[in-house]
N, C-alpha and C positions, 0 to 999 in steps of 0.2 A: 421258915415261917410261910404259911399259906396265905395267898392273896385271893380274895373273892371279888370278882368284877360283876356287879349287878347291872345287867343290861348289855347284851352282846350285839349291839348295833355297830355302826361304822366306827364310832369313837372307842367303844369298849373293846372291840376286836383289834383295833389299831394299837391300843395300849398293851393288850395281851401279846400281840405279835412283836411289838417293840421290846418288851421285857424279855421275851425269849431270844430274839436276835442279839440283844445286847448282853445276854447271859447274866442279867440281873437275878434271874431265878430259873429253875428248871420248869419245863412244861407241867410236870407233875405237881408243882407247887401252886398252880393256878386252877381256879374253878370259875367258869363263866356261865352266867344264866341268861336264858332267853326262853320265851314261851315256845317258839318253834326251834327245838334243839337241832333239827336237821340242818338249819342254816349255819350251825357251828361245826359241821362235820370236818372242815379243814383244820380246825383247832383240835378236835378230838383225835384226829390222825396223828397229831404231833405229841399226844399224851396229856393234853389239857382235859380236865374233868368238865363236862358240860351237863347242865341240869336246868329244869324249869322251876325248881324249888329254891326260892331265895333263902328261906330259913335253913335249909340243909346246907346251902352253899357257904354260909357264914359260920357254921358250927365249929370248924377247926381253923378258921382264918384269924389272922391278926389285923391285917389291913382289909378294909371293905371299901371298894371304889364304886361309887354310885354313878352310873353312866346311863341314866334313863331320860326320857323326854320330860321337859319342864312341867307339862300338864298333869303328869301322873306320879311325880316323885313323892308327893305327900301320902297318897294311898299305899304306895309300895313300902315306904318307911313305916307307916302305921301298921301295916300287915306283918312286918318282920321285926317290930320293935321288941317283942319278947325274946327274940333270939340274939339281940345286940346287948353285949355286956360291957359296961364301961371299963372294967378291969382287964378286959381281953382285947377289945376292938378299938381301932382308930377308924372313924368314918371319914372318907375323902370323897367329896362331891365335885363332879365336873358338870353339874347341871347349871346351865345358864340362868341367871336371875334368881336362884334360890339362895337366900341369905342364911348365914349360920344360925341366926335366931329362929328362922323358919324351919330349918332342918332339925334344930333341937326340939322345937315344939312338936314336930311330926314324930320324932323318936320318943318323946315323952320322958326323957331322963337326961341328966347331965353326963356327958361323955366327951372324949376328945373328938372334935370335929374340925375338918380342914376343907377349904374350898380351893379348887385348882381350876385355872382358866388357861387351857392349852389352845393351840390353833391347829389348823388342818395339816400343817407340816409335821405333826406328830406321826403321821403315817409313814414318814421316812426318817423318823427320829431327829427331826430338826425343829421341833416346836419351841416357841417361846411361851413358857408356862409361868403364870403368876399365882402365888399361893398366899392364903391368909388362914388364920386359925383361931381357935378358942379352946381353952381347957386342955391344951396339949403340952406335954413336957418338951424341953429342948431336944431330947433324944428322939421323940416321936416326930417333931418337926424336921429334924435332920434326916430321919429315915425316909419321910415322904419326899423331901428335897432330893435326896440321893436317887430315889426312884425316878422322879421326873427329869433329873439330870441325865439319865440314860436315854431319855427321849428327846433331848434337845438342851436348852438352857432354862434356868429357873431363877426366879427372884421372889423373895417374900415381901409382901406389901400389906399395908393396912387395908382392911376389908372395904372401907369407904371408897377406895380407889379401884375396886373391882370392875365397876361399870366403865371407868376410864381405861382400864387394862383391856377390857373387851374391845373397845374402839381401837386402841393403839395396836394391840397385838393380834386380835382376831379379825376385825374389820380391816385392819392394816394390811392383811394378806391380800384382800381384794384391791385395796388401793395400789399396792405394789404391782399386782398383776395388771391393773389398768395402765400403769406407767410402762410396764414392759410391752404391753400390747401396742401402745402408742409408739414406742421405740421401734418395734417391728414394722409398723406401718410406715414410719419415716424411713427405715432402712430399705423397704421395698421401693419407696418413691425415689430414693437416690441410687437404685440399681441392683440391690440384692434380691435373690429369690426368697420366698417366704421361709423355707427351711433354714437357709443360711442366716437370714436376718434373725430368726428365732434363737438360734444357737448363740450368735454374737450378743444379742440383747440380754438373754438369760444369764450367760456366763459372766458378762460384764457386771451385771447387778450382783451376782453371787460374789465375784471377786471384790467389788467395792465394799459389800457388807462384811466380808471376811477380813478385809484390811482394817476396818474400824474395830471389829471384835478382837482381833489378835494384837493390834498395836495400841488400842485405847486412844487412838488419835481422834481429833475433832474433824468433822466433815469439811469445814472451811480450810483447815490446814492442808487436807488432801486436794481440795479444789485449787488452792494456790499453787500446788506443785505442777498442775497441768494447764494453768492459764498463763500464757505468755503475752507480752504487749502486742496489741493489734492482731492477736491470734484468732483462730477459728473457734476455740473453746469459749473464750470470753464473749465473743460475738454471739454465739448460740445461747449462752447462759443469759446474757443481757436481754436478748429478744424474748426468751421464755419469761423472764421477770416482767418485761413490758406487757406481756400478755396475761400476767397474773398467776404465774406458775406456783410460787410459794404461797401466796395469799389464798389461792383456790384450794390448795391442799389443807392449809390450816383451817379454812372455813368449813371444808368437808369434814374434818375430824371433829370440830366443835359441833357441827350440825348433827353428826351421828351420835355424839354424846348427849346432846339435848333430846334427841329422839328416844334413846334408850332409857332416859330418865322419866319418860311420860307413861 
């Protein structure tokens, strides 16, 4: 089955490269569009079809991944709606803030539509992607889930939680980066050079996350394993809490959510 990626920007090309690297499909099964096709030369060299014609791109495709800027998704869909066929295509949008109802109105017909909210770690196939859908069969939902599982981890949610998923999964990347940066700064203050502190901080966070994902354990259970009576870990944790560590994170998440809803 051919996959058409409409919009060969950073996210569109990251998806294409991830699908190739994961062997989800052959390069020849992909077609990627962009006005300036010369910017896709690196994909063309791998065997990916590149074109500036969106209608031509979807002609033989089954999955159509819409990866364009939020401000022009409506015009792009309106222009190519005659080429989209409900019996042939599943439209998958990674456009931030474009709701399924809005996408359907732009297409002007009832067809399988899915929203996908990945994060920037998709570039290394470690994204957390949230999916929601309308008018799609279980087989179509599974197909799209399998695709994004090749690019990280996937969960299907109700569309009303998409804004919340943006905050927790996409904004959350920045929140995690800020924590790591603070860890690095602390590491430098207690004696490490910046390069070594960066390595220790990043790998420690990676290991902690992987521990939860692979064991299904609760964070507090893992915290209990490394906090001993009168120890340095509990002293550090308590000081962070006295300074509002957890509450500031929670308030930051809620503030981002309130902002995205305006």
